[in-house]
N, C-alpha and C positions, 0 to 999 in steps of 0.2 A: 069085255075086260079092258081096263086101262093099260096103256103102254107107257113105259117110262123112258124119257129121252134125256140124255146127258149132253148139255151144250158146253163147249169149251173153246177158248181162244187164248192166244198168248199176248194179245195187246190189251190195253186198258181203256181206250176210248176217251171221249166219244168220237166216233167216226162211222163211216159207212158200213163197215163189216159188223161193228158192234150194234148198230141200229137194225141191221138185217136180223142178227141173232135175237135181239130183244123182241122185234116184231113177230118173228116166228114163234117164240115162246109164248107171247101173249095170245096169239091166235090158236095155238095148239091146245090151250086150256079148254076151248069149246069143242075140241075134236077128239075127246077121249084119250088125251095124253097128259101125263104128269111131268113137269119140268124139273130138271136138276142142273146145277151149274158147277163147273170146276175151273178155277182160275189160278194162274201162276204169277199174276201181278195184282197188287191193290190198285183200285181206281174206279172210274165211273161205272163200267159195266158190272163189276162185282158188286158194288154198292147198290146199283139199280136192281139187280137180281134179288138181293137181300130185301130191299124195300118192297118189291113186288110179292114177297113171300115165297119165292122159289127156294127149294132145297139147295143150299149153296155151300161149297167147300173150297178150300184153297191149299196150295203148297207154294209158298213164295220162293221163287227161284233164287239160288245162291250163286249161279253162274260158275259151277265147278263141274268137273268131269263126271261126277256121280249124280248130278241133278236128274238126268233122264231116268235113271234107275229108280230113284225115289218117286218120281212122278208116275212111272209105270206101276209101281206098287200101290200108290194111292189110287190110281185109276181102277186097278183091279179090285181093291177093297170096296170102292164105291159101287162098282158094277155088281159085285156079289151081294153086298148088303142091301142095295136098293133095287135089285132085280132089273137092271137097265137093259132095255131092248135094243136101243140104238145110241151110238155115240155120234153126235153131229159136231164136227170140229171145223174151225175156220183158220185159214192161213197155215204157214209152213210147219212150224215146230210141233204144234198140237195135232196137226194132221199126221205127221210122222209118228208121234206117240200113239195116237188112236189106231193107226194102221198096224203097229207092232202088236197092240192088244188084240186086234182083230185076227192077225196072223196066228198068234199063239193060243188064243182062247175062243175064237169063232164068234165074237160079238159083232153084230152088224155095225159097220162104220161108213158114215157119209162125210166126205171132206170137201169143203167149199173154198175156192180160191177167188179172191176179189181183185187181185192185181198181179203183176209179174215183175216187180222191181228188182228182185234178186233170186228168184227161185231156181233159175237155171244158169247161174253165173259161174259155176265151176262143176267139175266132173262129179264131185261128191253129192252135190245138190241134185244133179240130173239123175244119178242113181237112186237117190231117195225119192224123187218124184216118180220114177218108174216103179219103185217098191209100193208107194202109196196107191198108184193106179192099179196095181195087182191085187191088193188086199182091201181096198176100200172102193166105195162108189165115188168116183172123182167127178165133182161138179165145178163148173166155172161160170162166171157171170157175163161173159162176152165171147164172141167168136174169135176176137183177136187173141185172147188168152189161150183158147183152145189151139189156135194155129201155132202159137209159140211153143206150147207143150209138145205138139206133134213134131215140129221142126227142130227144136233145141234139145228136147229130152227124149226124142224118138219113141213117144208114147203112141200106141195105136189109136186112131180116131174113135174106134168103137168103145174104148174105155173112158171116154170123156163125154159128159153130158152138159149141155149148156142150159142153165136156168137163170134167166135174166132177173135182176132185182125187181121188186114191186114196191109200191108205196101205198100208204093210206090216202084215199081220195078225200080231199077236204069238201065240206059242205058248200053248196053254191052260195050260201048267204054270208060267208066269211067276208068281213069288211076290214080293210087295212087301216091301221092307225099310226104307222111308222112315220109318215110325213109330219103329222101333228106332233108326235113325240120329239122329232128332231127340229121342230120349229119352222118347218117349211110351208110354203104356200102350195095349194092344190095344183097349181100350174107348173110348179117346179118339176124337173125331170129327175127321178130317183133311179140310180143305176147301182146295182149291188150284186153281191156274191155270197154264197153260203158254203162253208166248209171249214175243216180244221186248219188252223194257222200253222202250216207246215210248208217247207220250201217246195215240196213236190206239188203243192197246189198252185204255185205260180202267182201268188198275190202281188208280188213286187212288180210284175209286168202290168197288172191292172192299175197299180198306183202310178207307174210310169205313164200309162195312157191317160190317167186322170190329170196329170201335170199338164199335158198338152191340151186337154179338153177345156180346162177351166180358163185357159187363155182365150178361148174362142167363144165360150158360152158363159153367161152370168147366172144361168138358172139350172145348172147341172150339179147334182150332189151324189155322193158315193158312200157305200157302206160295205163292210164284210161282217157277216154274222158267224161267229165261231171262236174257238179258243185253241191255244196250242203253243208250242215252243218258239215259233217264229214271231210271236207278238212283239217282243222288245225291238227286234230289227225293223218290223213294219211301222211301229210307233215312231222310231227315229227317222225313218224315211219320210213319213207324213209330215213330221216337224221340219225336217231339212228342206222339203219341197214346198213349204208354206201352204200345206193343204189343211191345216187345222181349221175346223169349221166347215170344211167342204168334204172331208173324207172321214167317216166314223167307223171305228172298230167296236162293234156292238157287244162282243163277248159271246159266251154260250147263251143261247136263247131257246126257250121251250115253245115260243109262239111263232113258229116258222110260217104257219098259214097266214097270220096277221102280217108278217114281214113281206111275204111274196105277193099278197094281195095289194100291197102298197107299191110294189116295184114296177117300174116302167120298162127297164131293160135289165136282163139278167146276164151276168158275165161268168163264164167258167174258164179260168185261165190255166187249168191244170197242165202239168207236164206229163202226167200219167194218170190213167183212169181205167176202171173196169166198166161197169154200168153205173153211172153216177146217180145216187139217190137225189142229190140236190138238183141235178139237171131235170130229172123226171118230175120232181115236185114243182119246179119253175114252169115246166111245160104244161103241167096240169092246170096252171092259171092262165095259159095262153099268152104269156108275155113275150116280148122280143128277146131272142137268145143270141148271144155271141159266145161261141165255145171253141176250144182248141180241137185240132184234128188228132185226138188221141183216144185210145180205148174204143168204146162203143158210141162216142159222141156223134160221129158223122152219121152212123146208121139211124140214130134217134132223131136228128134235127134236119138233115139235108133235104128231106122230102117236103118240108114246109117253108113257105115264103118268109116266115118270121124267124127261121133258123139261119144263122150266119156262122161260117166256119173260118177259123184263122189258124195259122201255124203257131205251135208252142214257142214261148220265149220271144214273141214278136209284139211288143207294145204298140208299134206303129200300126199294125193291122187291126189290133183291138180298137185303137183310137179312130181309125178311118171308118170302121164298121159302125161304131157307136155314133160318130158324126153324121153318117148317112141316115141312120135311124132318126136322130134328133131333127135333122133338116127336113125330112119328109113327114115327120110327126106320125109315122105309122104305128107308134107305140100306143096311140090313143085307143085303137081298136084291138080287142083281144082275138087271138087266133082260135076260133071255135073248132076247126078241124084238128088242131093239135090237142086241144082239150079232150075231144071225143076219142082220139087215138090213144092217149094215155089211159083214159078211163077204161077203154075196151081191152087193152093188151098189157097194161103194166100195173094192175091192182095187186095189192099184197095178198089178196085171196088167191089169185092165179098162181103166184109164187108158192104159197103155202101148199096148194094141191099138188104142184109138181114135186115139192120136197117130200110130201107124204107118200107119193108114189115111189120115191127112192127108199124111204124107210121100210116099205113093205116088200121090196124085191127079195 
């Protein structure tokens, strides 16, 4: 008999959490589950659920004191009408809402946290996190997030399950065409990043590093693939630093495999991360990695010679690591050990199986 899963999140995306939610829903179709979606903001994830044909409802938040009561009523109606077996929520507010429903009505609730930017920053939120851990299966995407919940919210370690993110593994025959698209020569060095254009992603430090690098190398070019609220600021910075023609903002792209197959050096300058999907995808292509020491980044890349770690907010370290890679030309050869590691331990199928085990407890 099919089981019905209700997916919910308070953000609109596109971003890592939303991509994880969508990937799970797509795979659950072939595992005897029916997908439902409930969203409190219009945007990419809601529209994509509708486009995929998943049962989708919404309650657009009005940001008043009664909002959570209306949301709880709507959740309960969906659960009863659609015979929902499991609510899988992502991030703080919808995890709190799902946990209230679980507490009052006994519906199975799985809550996933992808980062820790504000979840424990005051006593009210710490109490809510403890409430969530009591009435839901609390999952996090990295050991760093688990440690913070233990130390800052006083949640018992036994109540927190780590399920690291997984990715679709691209076919071996993916050929990158981004250099050609940008009008570059095959011998030019393409250095890039993938992620939502948001201050927390640290792209301005990547741009600052590019300013230094173009003074030394005539054949290095840069890109960021993604969209978001920081785009106007980054565009101004690129113009002010006379990087036009050397640094491209590609916008939202659906051909990430094509982009990463074209990339020689991948940079993740984030100020905060959980388990970065973009980083895992770059690793699956065996490219040289320069990543900040935040979240799960160090655990992912430090064991490989192609992995280079830098402090957050340090454009100088980003610059020096990229320069070392360019000088030695080690970007020419792909890291086969890194590729094999990601394929073995970070496939989306592995992640799916771990979540299904949480649905069934």
